[in-house]
C-alpha positions as YAML, in Angstrom:
chain: A
units: angstrom
residues:
- id: 1
  name: MET
  ca: [87.81, -118.28, 54.99]
- id: 2
  name: ARG
  ca: [85.83, -120.37, 57.41]
- id: 3
  name: TYR
  ca: [83.83, -119.69, 60.51]
- id: 4
  name: SER
  ca: [85.76, -120.35, 63.70]
- id: 5
  name: THR
  ca: [83.04, -121.08, 66.24]
- id: 6
  name: LEU
  ca: [80.71, -124.08, 66.16]
- id: 7
  name: PRO
  ca: [77.46, -123.92, 68.14]
- id: 8
  name: PHE
  ca: [76.95, -127.67, 68.50]
- id: 9
  name: ILE
  ca: [77.75, -129.59, 71.65]
- id: 10
  name: VAL
  ca: [77.04, -133.19, 72.53]
- id: 11
  name: LEU
  ca: [75.60, -133.83, 75.96]
- id: 12
  name: PRO
  ca: [76.92, -134.86, 78.37]
- id: 13
  name: ALA
  ca: [80.37, -135.08, 76.77]
- id: 14
  name: ALA
  ca: [80.59, -131.59, 75.32]
- id: 15
  name: LEU
  ca: [82.88, -132.02, 72.34]
- id: 16
  name: LEU
  ca: [83.16, -128.66, 70.67]
- id: 17
  name: GLN
  ca: [83.23, -125.77, 73.11]
- id: 18
  name: GLY
  ca: [84.48, -127.19, 76.36]
- id: 19
  name: VAL
  ca: [81.32, -127.20, 78.44]
- id: 20
  name: ALA
  ca: [82.41, -128.66, 81.75]
- id: 21
  name: VAL
  ca: [80.44, -131.65, 83.01]
- id: 22
  name: ALA
  ca: [81.09, -133.02, 86.49]
- id: 23
  name: ASP
  ca: [79.75, -136.48, 85.75]
- id: 24
  name: ASP
  ca: [77.60, -138.36, 83.27]
- id: 25
  name: ARG
  ca: [74.35, -137.06, 84.70]
- id: 26
  name: VAL
  ca: [72.84, -134.13, 82.86]
- id: 27
  name: ASN
  ca: [70.04, -132.01, 84.28]
- id: 28
  name: LEU
  ca: [67.89, -130.73, 81.42]
- id: 29
  name: ALA
  ca: [64.70, -128.77, 81.95]
- id: 30
  name: ALA
  ca: [62.43, -126.19, 80.40]
- id: 31
  name: LEU
  ca: [63.72, -122.63, 80.62]
- id: 32
  name: SER
  ca: [63.08, -120.17, 83.40]
- id: 33
  name: GLU
  ca: [61.38, -116.94, 82.31]
- id: 34
  name: PRO
  ca: [64.65, -114.91, 82.04]
- id: 35
  name: ALA
  ca: [66.33, -117.66, 80.03]
- id: 36
  name: LEU
  ca: [63.23, -118.06, 77.88]
- id: 37
  name: GLU
  ca: [63.29, -114.36, 77.07]
- id: 38
  name: GLU
  ca: [66.97, -114.67, 76.18]
- id: 39
  name: SER
  ca: [66.30, -117.61, 73.90]
- id: 40
  name: ARG
  ca: [63.69, -115.60, 71.97]
- id: 41
  name: ALA
  ca: [66.54, -113.45, 70.69]
- id: 42
  name: GLY
  ca: [67.52, -116.23, 68.30]
- id: 43
  name: LEU
  ca: [64.00, -116.67, 66.92]
- id: 44
  name: LEU
  ca: [63.39, -115.48, 63.36]
- id: 45
  name: ARG
  ca: [60.48, -115.39, 60.95]
- id: 46
  name: LEU
  ca: [60.94, -116.61, 57.37]
- id: 47
  name: ARG
  ca: [58.98, -115.45, 54.37]
- id: 48
  name: CYS
  ca: [59.17, -117.71, 51.31]
- id: 49
  name: ARG
  ca: [57.64, -117.00, 47.92]
- id: 50
  name: THR
  ca: [56.60, -119.13, 44.97]
- id: 51
  name: ASP
  ca: [56.29, -118.11, 41.32]
- id: 52
  name: ASP
  ca: [52.62, -117.47, 41.99]
- id: 53
  name: PRO
  ca: [52.30, -113.73, 42.72]
- id: 54
  name: GLY
  ca: [50.94, -112.99, 46.14]
- id: 55
  name: VAL
  ca: [51.61, -116.43, 47.60]
- id: 56
  name: VAL
  ca: [53.88, -116.19, 50.64]
- id: 57
  name: TYR
  ca: [54.66, -118.96, 53.15]
- id: 58
  name: VAL
  ca: [55.48, -117.78, 56.67]
- id: 59
  name: SER
  ca: [57.40, -119.96, 59.12]
- id: 60
  name: ARG
  ca: [59.96, -119.82, 61.91]
- id: 61
  name: ALA
  ca: [63.73, -120.33, 61.99]
- id: 62
  name: VAL
  ca: [66.45, -120.10, 64.61]
- id: 63
  name: LEU
  ca: [69.71, -118.20, 64.31]
- id: 64
  name: LEU
  ca: [72.67, -120.45, 65.15]
- id: 65
  name: GLN
  ca: [75.62, -118.94, 66.95]
- id: 66
  name: THR
  ca: [78.76, -118.35, 64.87]
- id: 67
  name: GLU
  ca: [81.53, -115.77, 64.85]
- id: 68
  name: ALA
  ca: [81.48, -113.09, 62.17]
- id: 69
  name: VAL
  ca: [83.45, -113.84, 59.00]
- id: 70
  name: SER
  ca: [83.96, -111.29, 56.26]
- id: 71
  name: GLY
  ca: [81.80, -111.93, 53.23]
- id: 72
  name: ARG
  ca: [79.57, -114.56, 54.85]
- id: 73
  name: GLY
  ca: [76.08, -114.43, 56.28]
- id: 74
  name: ASP
  ca: [74.39, -116.05, 59.25]
- id: 75
  name: ILE
  ca: [73.41, -119.72, 59.47]
- id: 76
  name: LEU
  ca: [69.79, -120.55, 60.29]
- id: 77
  name: LEU
  ca: [67.99, -123.78, 61.11]
- id: 78
  name: ALA
  ca: [64.49, -124.16, 59.65]
- id: 79
  name: SER
  ca: [61.97, -126.76, 58.55]
- id: 80
  name: ARG
  ca: [62.40, -128.20, 55.08]
- id: 81
  name: HIS
  ca: [58.74, -128.00, 54.08]
- id: 82
  name: ALA
  ca: [58.82, -124.24, 54.68]
- id: 83
  name: VAL
  ca: [61.56, -123.61, 52.11]
- id: 84
  name: GLU
  ca: [60.72, -126.26, 49.51]
- id: 85
  name: LYS
  ca: [57.44, -127.11, 47.76]
- id: 86
  name: ASP
  ca: [57.01, -130.08, 45.41]
- id: 87
  name: GLY
  ca: [60.76, -130.45, 45.08]
- id: 88
  name: GLU
  ca: [61.31, -126.79, 44.16]
- id: 89
  name: ARG
  ca: [63.31, -124.48, 46.41]
- id: 90
  name: LEU
  ca: [61.47, -121.30, 47.27]
- id: 91
  name: SER
  ca: [62.79, -117.76, 47.31]
- id: 92
  name: CYS
  ca: [63.12, -116.95, 51.02]
- id: 93
  name: SER
  ca: [64.17, -114.05, 53.20]
- id: 94
  name: VAL
  ca: [64.27, -113.16, 56.89]
- id: 95
  name: ALA
  ca: [61.33, -110.94, 57.81]
- id: 96
  name: GLY
  ca: [62.34, -107.50, 59.03]
- id: 97
  name: GLU
  ca: [65.68, -107.51, 57.21]
- id: 98
  name: ASN
  ca: [66.45, -105.70, 53.97]
- id: 99
  name: ALA
  ca: [67.17, -107.86, 50.93]
- id: 100
  name: ARG
  ca: [70.91, -107.24, 51.04]
- id: 101
  name: ARG
  ca: [71.08, -108.89, 54.46]
- id: 102
  name: GLY
  ca: [68.07, -111.12, 54.85]
- id: 103
  name: GLU
  ca: [67.84, -112.89, 51.50]
- id: 104
  name: ILE
  ca: [68.57, -116.62, 51.77]
- id: 105
  name: VAL
  ca: [71.37, -117.32, 49.33]
- id: 106
  name: ARG
  ca: [72.16, -120.94, 50.17]
- id: 107
  name: LEU
  ca: [70.29, -123.99, 51.42]
- id: 108
  name: TYR
  ca: [71.43, -127.35, 52.70]
- id: 109
  name: LEU
  ca: [68.72, -130.00, 52.52]
- id: 110
  name: PRO
  ca: [69.00, -133.63, 53.67]
- id: 111
  name: SER
  ca: [68.92, -136.33, 51.03]
- id: 112
  name: GLU
  ca: [65.35, -137.49, 51.76]
- id: 113
  name: GLN
  ca: [66.64, -141.00, 52.38]
- id: 114
  name: ASN
  ca: [64.04, -141.39, 55.12]
- id: 115
  name: ARG
  ca: [61.08, -139.95, 53.21]
- id: 116
  name: ASP
  ca: [59.46, -143.36, 52.73]
- id: 117
  name: VAL
  ca: [59.90, -144.16, 56.43]
- id: 118
  name: ASN
  ca: [58.84, -140.96, 58.14]
- id: 119
  name: SER
  ca: [58.87, -137.63, 56.33]
- id: 120
  name: PHE
  ca: [59.45, -135.73, 59.58]
- id: 121
  name: ILE
  ca: [62.98, -137.17, 59.80]
- id: 122
  name: ASP
  ca: [64.12, -135.20, 56.75]
- id: 123
  name: ASP
  ca: [62.07, -132.11, 57.54]
- id: 124
  name: TRP
  ca: [64.93, -129.74, 58.34]
- id: 125
  name: ALA
  ca: [67.16, -127.35, 56.44]
- id: 126
  name: LEU
  ca: [70.18, -125.14, 57.03]
- id: 127
  name: LEU
  ca: [70.11, -121.71, 55.44]
- id: 128
  name: GLU
  ca: [72.65, -118.95, 54.92]
- id: 129
  name: SER
  ca: [71.65, -115.30, 54.70]
- id: 130
  name: ALA
  ca: [73.27, -112.91, 52.25]
- id: 131
  name: ARG
  ca: [74.99, -110.98, 55.04]
- id: 132
  name: ARG
  ca: [75.10, -110.95, 58.81]
- id: 133
  name: LEU
  ca: [71.68, -109.99, 60.11]
- id: 134
  name: SER
  ca: [71.17, -106.64, 61.85]
- id: 135
  name: ARG
  ca: [70.76, -108.12, 65.31]
- id: 136
  name: ASP
  ca: [72.60, -107.53, 68.56]
- id: 137
  name: ASP
  ca: [72.31, -111.13, 69.74]
- id: 138
  name: GLN
  ca: [74.59, -113.93, 68.59]
- id: 139
  name: GLY
  ca: [71.94, -116.59, 68.22]
- id: 140
  name: LEU
  ca: [71.67, -119.89, 70.06]
- id: 141
  name: ARG
  ca: [73.86, -122.94, 70.36]
- id: 142
  name: ALA
  ca: [72.56, -126.40, 69.54]
- id: 143
  name: ALA
  ca: [72.94, -129.58, 71.57]
- id: 144
  name: ILE
  ca: [72.77, -133.24, 70.62]
- id: 145
  name: LEU
  ca: [70.99, -135.29, 73.27]
- id: 146
  name: PRO
  ca: [72.65, -138.63, 74.05]
- id: 147
  name: ASN
  ca: [69.46, -140.03, 75.60]
- id: 148
  name: PRO
  ca: [66.42, -138.28, 74.07]
- id: 149
  name: GLU
  ca: [64.07, -140.63, 75.88]
- id: 150
  name: GLU
  ca: [65.03, -138.97, 79.17]
- id: 151
  name: LEU
  ca: [63.84, -135.53, 78.04]
- id: 152
  name: THR
  ca: [60.55, -134.67, 79.75]
- id: 153
  name: THR
  ca: [60.06, -130.89, 79.45]
- id: 154
  name: VAL
  ca: [61.09, -128.33, 76.86]
- id: 155
  name: SER
  ca: [60.40, -124.70, 75.99]
- id: 156
  name: MET
  ca: [59.25, -123.25, 72.70]
- id: 157
  name: PRO
  ca: [60.37, -119.60, 72.65]
- id: 158
  name: SER
  ca: [57.67, -118.57, 70.18]
- id: 159
  name: VAL
  ca: [54.99, -119.40, 72.72]
- id: 160
  name: ARG
  ca: [54.57, -116.93, 75.59]
- id: 161
  name: GLU
  ca: [51.74, -118.45, 77.56]
- id: 162
  name: ALA
  ca: [52.70, -120.65, 80.52]
- id: 163
  name: GLU
  ca: [56.28, -119.42, 80.12]
- id: 164
  name: GLY
  ca: [56.54, -121.41, 76.90]
- id: 165
  name: ARG
  ca: [56.93, -124.57, 78.96]
- id: 166
  name: CYS
  ca: [55.57, -127.80, 77.51]
- id: 167
  name: ASN
  ca: [55.94, -131.55, 77.85]
- id: 168
  name: VAL
  ca: [57.51, -134.31, 75.84]
- id: 169
  name: ILE
  ca: [54.88, -137.02, 75.54]
- id: 170
  name: ASP
  ca: [54.97, -140.71, 74.76]
- id: 171
  name: ASP
  ca: [53.23, -141.46, 71.51]
- id: 172
  name: PRO
  ca: [53.31, -144.51, 69.22]
- id: 173
  name: MET
  ca: [53.66, -142.27, 66.15]
- id: 174
  name: VAL
  ca: [57.28, -141.51, 67.04]
- id: 175
  name: GLU
  ca: [58.23, -144.84, 68.60]
- id: 176
  name: GLY
  ca: [61.30, -146.33, 66.97]
- id: 177
  name: TYR
  ca: [62.56, -142.98, 65.66]
- id: 178
  name: ASP
  ca: [65.44, -141.73, 67.79]
- id: 179
  name: VAL
  ca: [65.44, -138.29, 66.16]
- id: 180
  name: LEU
  ca: [61.73, -137.56, 66.68]
- id: 181
  name: ILE
  ca: [59.77, -136.61, 69.78]
- id: 182
  name: ALA
  ca: [56.12, -135.75, 70.37]
- id: 183
  name: HIS
  ca: [55.25, -132.66, 72.41]
- id: 184
  name: ASP
  ca: [52.25, -130.70, 73.63]
- id: 185
  name: CYS
  ca: [53.58, -127.20, 72.93]
- id: 186
  name: SER
  ca: [50.97, -124.79, 71.59]
- id: 187
  name: THR
  ca: [51.44, -124.45, 67.83]
- id: 188
  name: TRP
  ca: [49.63, -122.84, 64.93]
- id: 189
  name: PRO
  ca: [50.10, -122.43, 61.16]
- id: 190
  name: GLY
  ca: [53.43, -120.71, 60.65]
- id: 191
  name: SER
  ca: [55.15, -122.14, 63.73]
- id: 192
  name: SER
  ca: [57.05, -124.82, 61.80]
- id: 193
  name: GLY
  ca: [60.75, -124.35, 62.41]
- id: 194
  name: ALA
  ca: [60.29, -122.95, 65.91]
- id: 195
  name: PRO
  ca: [63.09, -124.24, 68.15]
- id: 196
  name: LEU
  ca: [62.63, -126.49, 71.15]
- id: 197
  name: VAL
  ca: [65.00, -125.27, 73.82]
- id: 198
  name: VAL
  ca: [66.25, -126.62, 77.15]
- id: 199
  name: ASP
  ca: [68.26, -125.23, 80.02]
- id: 200
  name: TYR
  ca: [71.71, -126.76, 80.45]
- id: 201
  name: ALA
  ca: [74.11, -125.32, 83.02]
- id: 202
  name: GLY
  ca: [72.09, -122.11, 83.05]
- id: 203
  name: GLU
  ca: [72.24, -121.56, 79.29]
- id: 204
  name: PRO
  ca: [69.57, -122.13, 76.61]
- id: 205
  name: TYR
  ca: [70.34, -124.76, 73.98]
- id: 206
  name: VAL
  ca: [68.33, -125.73, 70.92]
- id: 207
  name: VAL
  ca: [67.69, -129.49, 70.98]
- id: 208
  name: GLY
  ca: [65.14, -129.72, 68.17]
- id: 209
  name: LEU
  ca: [62.68, -127.90, 65.96]
- id: 210
  name: HIS
  ca: [58.95, -128.18, 65.54]
- id: 211
  name: VAL
  ca: [58.15, -129.70, 62.14]
- id: 212
  name: GLY
  ca: [54.48, -130.58, 62.18]
- id: 213
  name: GLN
  ca: [51.39, -131.97, 63.86]
- id: 214
  name: MET
  ca: [49.52, -135.25, 63.78]
- id: 215
  name: ILE
  ca: [46.27, -136.42, 65.25]
- id: 216
  name: GLU
  ca: [46.06, -139.83, 66.87]
- id: 217
  name: LEU
  ca: [42.80, -141.47, 65.87]
- id: 218
  name: GLY
  ca: [40.91, -142.97, 68.78]
- id: 219
  name: SER
  ca: [42.76, -140.80, 71.29]
- id: 220
  name: ASP
  ca: [41.42, -137.90, 73.34]
- id: 221
  name: ARG
  ca: [44.68, -135.97, 72.97]
- id: 222
  name: GLY
  ca: [43.72, -134.24, 69.74]
- id: 223
  name: TRP
  ca: [46.59, -132.77, 67.77]
- id: 224
  name: ILE
  ca: [50.13, -133.41, 68.99]
- id: 225
  name: GLY
  ca: [53.30, -131.67, 67.89]
- id: 226
  name: ILE
  ca: [56.22, -133.47, 66.27]
- id: 227
  name: ALA
  ca: [59.79, -132.23, 66.64]
- id: 228
  name: ARG
  ca: [62.96, -133.23, 64.82]
- id: 229
  name: LEU
  ca: [65.87, -133.48, 67.25]
- id: 230
  name: ILE
  ca: [69.33, -132.12, 66.61]
- id: 231
  name: ASP
  ca: [71.64, -134.98, 65.67]
- id: 232
  name: ASP
  ca: [75.03, -135.74, 64.18]
- id: 233
  name: GLU
  ca: [73.68, -135.48, 60.62]
- id: 234
  name: MET
  ca: [72.80, -131.85, 61.29]
- id: 235
  name: ARG
  ca: [76.16, -131.19, 62.91]
- id: 236
  name: LEU
  ca: [78.04, -132.55, 59.91]
- id: 237
  name: ALA
  ca: [75.87, -130.54, 57.52]
- id: 238
  name: PHE
  ca: [76.53, -127.42, 59.58]
- id: 239
  name: GLU
  ca: [80.28, -127.99, 59.46]
- id: 240
  name: HIS
  ca: [80.04, -128.51, 55.69]
- id: 241
  name: MET
  ca: [78.33, -125.14, 55.29]
- id: 242
  name: LEU
  ca: [80.99, -123.44, 57.36]
- id: 243
  name: VAL
  ca: [83.93, -124.63, 55.30]
- id: 244
  name: ASP
  ca: [82.23, -124.60, 51.89]
- id: 245
  name: THR
  ca: [82.57, -121.16, 50.32]
- id: 246
  name: ASP
  ca: [80.46, -122.01, 47.25]
- id: 247
  name: ARG
  ca: [77.23, -120.14, 47.95]
- id: 248
  name: ASP
  ca: [75.51, -121.48, 44.85]
- id: 249
  name: ASN
  ca: [74.95, -124.96, 46.38]
...
């Protein structure tokens, strides 16, 4: 049995769930405080363990919206480096959930074809939990941006100060990479995988996830955040997870 609802849309031509668009102009902005609070409902914390006793890696993930299907868990979007170390997949679970629900039983990782170009490009993963999580919310939908260069402000739901609002910034470290943006959101160790969210037609949509930081030598900016944008590769991987019932992959 497969899931019947896909959370991905493509802006401005919404392909999958019939979001009405009056014209080709799309107004995207950081979230208002009520919408930001709503978007926090999809935010999760991952705990991943190695074979070394006592070593636990903590990161963020976002719950993607799907309809319930008997015998299947929830689908999460996270950063790759949080669930894999030195080529080995870690044993991960959703914090606050019991093992029967929150254990991660399946991962989808990109092929690392871009690792020699820019490791941030492949720094994402899709995860499936053992069962549906014990949450009232349905998670968040994801959106593919047709013109990422036009995005100027975003929200990071894990950050409460200044309403979580932050800026997309021009930086040579991401120039030439359509799926990467630089941002000035406040981050800290453990915030990898936190979603970047925008308001579209009054609803919050995930457009990317925070994957790391870099410092630009010779600049007074200090550390800047790097985010991996949602793209068609992620959408296809998501659809593959929905129809593939083999949870050992």
